[in-house]
C-alpha positions as CSV (number, residue, x, y, z in Angstrom):
1,M,8.5,41.9,-20.4
2,G,7.1,44.7,-21.0
3,T,6.9,48.0,-19.4
4,G,4.1,48.8,-16.7
5,G,3.9,44.5,-16.4
6,I,3.9,43.5,-12.9
7,V,6.1,40.3,-11.8
8,T,4.5,38.2,-9.4
9,A,6.5,35.1,-7.7
10,V,4.6,31.9,-7.5
11,P,6.0,29.8,-4.9
12,E,6.2,25.8,-5.6
13,P,3.2,24.3,-4.3
14,S,5.3,22.0,-1.0
15,P,3.7,18.8,-0.9
16,R,1.4,18.5,1.5
17,L,2.8,15.9,4.9
18,I,1.2,12.0,5.1
19,E,-0.8,11.8,8.9
20,R,-1.6,8.5,8.3
21,A,-0.9,5.8,6.7
22,V,-2.8,2.6,5.6
23,I,-0.5,-0.3,3.6
24,A,-1.1,-3.2,2.2
25,V,1.1,-6.5,2.9
26,N,0.7,-9.4,0.5
27,G,3.2,-11.7,1.8
28,G,4.4,-11.4,-1.8
29,T,8.0,-9.6,-2.7
30,S,7.7,-6.2,-2.4
31,D,5.9,-5.3,1.1
32,E,9.6,-4.4,2.3
33,R,9.6,-2.4,0.1
34,I,6.7,-0.6,0.0
35,V,6.7,-1.2,3.8
36,R,10.7,1.0,3.7
37,V,9.0,4.0,1.7
38,A,6.1,5.0,3.4
39,C,8.4,4.4,6.5
40,G,10.4,7.2,4.2
41,L,7.4,9.2,3.7
42,A,5.5,9.3,7.4
43,R,8.7,10.3,9.2
44,P,9.2,14.0,8.5
45,S,5.6,13.9,9.9
46,K,5.8,10.6,12.1
47,A,3.0,10.0,10.8
48,E,0.4,7.2,12.1
49,L,1.7,4.1,9.5
50,V,-1.0,0.8,9.5
51,A,0.5,-1.8,7.4
52,V,-2.9,-4.0,6.9
53,H,-3.0,-7.7,5.1
54,V,-5.9,-9.4,3.7
55,V,-6.5,-12.5,3.8
56,E,-8.7,-13.9,1.0
57,I,-11.7,-16.5,2.1
58,G,-13.2,-17.6,-0.7
59,W,-17.9,-18.4,-1.5
60,S,-18.0,-21.6,-0.5
61,M,-16.2,-21.1,3.7
62,P,-18.3,-19.0,6.2
63,I,-16.8,-15.2,6.6
64,D,-16.6,-15.5,10.3
65,A,-14.9,-18.7,9.7
66,D,-11.2,-17.9,12.2
67,V,-8.5,-18.4,8.4
68,A,-6.3,-15.7,9.0
69,G,-6.3,-16.2,13.0
70,R,-4.2,-19.7,12.6
71,S,-2.5,-18.8,9.7
72,E,1.1,-18.6,9.9
73,E,1.8,-16.9,6.7
74,A,-0.3,-14.2,7.8
75,Q,1.9,-14.0,11.1
76,R,5.4,-14.1,9.4
77,V,3.9,-11.5,7.3
78,L,3.1,-9.3,9.4
79,D,6.7,-10.2,11.2
80,M,8.3,-8.9,9.0
81,V,7.1,-5.5,8.5
82,E,7.2,-4.6,12.2
83,G,10.9,-5.7,12.0
84,V,11.5,-3.4,8.5
85,A,9.7,-0.5,10.7
86,E,11.9,-1.0,13.5
87,S,15.3,-1.0,11.2
88,E,14.1,2.2,9.5
89,R,13.1,3.1,12.8
90,V,9.3,4.4,12.4
91,K,6.2,2.7,14.7
92,I,3.5,1.3,12.4
93,E,-0.1,-0.8,13.6
94,T,-1.1,-3.9,11.8
95,V,-3.6,-5.2,11.1
96,L,-4.6,-8.3,10.1
97,L,-8.6,-9.0,8.1
98,Q,-9.9,-11.5,6.1
99,A,-12.4,-10.4,3.8
100,R,-14.6,-12.3,0.4
101,D,-12.5,-9.3,-2.0
102,V,-9.0,-8.3,-1.2
103,G,-9.8,-4.8,-2.2
104,A,-12.6,-3.2,-0.7
105,A,-11.6,-4.9,2.5
106,I,-7.9,-2.0,2.5
107,V,-10.4,1.1,0.2
108,D,-12.7,0.3,3.4
109,E,-10.1,0.1,5.9
110,A,-8.3,3.5,4.3
111,S,-11.3,4.9,4.7
112,E,-12.4,3.6,8.0
113,R,-9.0,5.2,9.2
114,G,-8.7,8.3,7.5
115,A,-5.6,7.7,5.7
116,D,-4.8,10.4,3.4
117,L,-2.5,8.0,1.5
118,L,-2.5,4.1,0.9
119,V,0.0,2.8,0.0
120,L,0.1,-1.1,-2.5
121,G,2.9,-3.2,-3.7
122,L,3.0,-5.0,-7.0
123,P,5.0,-7.8,-8.5
124,Y,6.6,-6.6,-12.2
125,R,5.5,-10.1,-13.7
126,K,3.7,-11.0,-17.1
127,R,0.8,-12.7,-17.9
128,F,0.6,-16.0,-20.5
129,G,1.1,-14.0,-23.9
130,G,3.9,-11.7,-22.4
131,D,1.4,-9.4,-21.3
132,F,2.3,-7.0,-17.7
133,A,-0.5,-8.9,-15.8
134,I,-2.0,-5.7,-13.2
135,G,-4.3,-7.9,-11.7
136,R,-8.0,-7.3,-9.5
137,T,-7.0,-5.1,-6.3
138,V,-4.7,-2.2,-8.1
139,P,-7.4,-0.9,-10.5
140,Y,-10.5,-1.4,-7.8
141,V,-8.4,0.7,-5.5
142,L,-7.5,3.4,-7.9
143,K,-11.0,3.7,-9.1
144,N,-12.6,3.7,-5.0
145,A,-10.0,4.8,-2.1
146,P,-11.3,7.5,-0.2
147,C,-7.4,9.0,0.4
148,A,-4.0,9.8,-2.6
149,V,-3.0,6.0,-3.5
150,M,0.6,5.3,-4.1
151,V,1.2,2.0,-5.8
152,V,5.6,1.0,-5.6
153,R,5.7,-1.7,-8.4
154,E,8.3,-3.6,-8.5
155,P,11.7,-3.6,-11.3
156,M,11.2,-5.8,-14.1
157,T,13.5,-8.8,-13.7
158,E,15.9,-9.6,-16.2
159,E,13.5,-12.6,-17.8
160,S,10.8,-9.9,-17.7
161,Q,12.9,-8.0,-19.6
162,A,13.2,-10.6,-22.4
């Protein structure tokens, strides 16, 4: 550095604290992991956490058929979420929705709630032929969510590494 130069220190940007996060759970193997990750992110700022479970309704049924409300599996998923959050000492609200498209329902919920983070899980799975499968929901959410999106992919199993 030559003489007469000015040296300024630029502070490291501090991560913005989360105020409201929506967690998309689906009854899969990554649910517990993403709830724990979201709880860890929410704890410092006492952020509001909302876990959303969407039951997809096929086109052959009316959208107002009470499929989600009668589903024991859906209730099991929400009970698990509440148990994990309780063990992490974080308050969480659980929401059960039914929709034609899971991705659109998740994005709508995050938008309506003014979420600044949306957390999704992604199981490590391969399609027939060995290619990694990402599904339809994650790409839709990444493209359309009004907030930051965190995708937490499960670790590879030993079978998937072979």
